C-alpha positions, 0 to 999 in steps of 0.5 A: 500500500505504501509503495502505491502511495509513493508511486502516485505522489511521485507520478503526480510531482513528475507530471507537474514538473514540465519545463515551459518548453514542454508545455509549448510543445504539448500545446503545439501538438494539440493544435496540430491535431485540430482540423484547419477549419477549426483553427480558422474558427478559433482565430478568425471568429474573434473578430468576424465570421471566418471567410470563405476561400472563394472570397479571394484568390490563393495568391491574395490569402497570405497578405490578408492573413498577415494583415489580420494578424496585425489587427489582432496585435494592434487591438491587444489580442493574442497573436496567432502562432506562426504554425497556425497562420501557415495552416490557415493560409494553406487551407484557404489557398487549397480549398475549392473556389 
């Protein structure tokens, strides 16, 4: 019984002792599992209805997404991580027009 309690306490302490980088890695892995449409919903819906890919040409999307990022930062909102920005752009560029 004592061994079980010691194991549980040790496991609990170890699971809480991640370095900050590990938490960022875990958050990145969770984000990578989300579908691109979910990533768009998460970030775009803070300000407006997520756009349809047909609203612009594939060549236009990168500058539009970057401009939206600037609006977020200017308004004190969280910055979209680079990996998620890339996923949003790729999704908008590859979705059927």
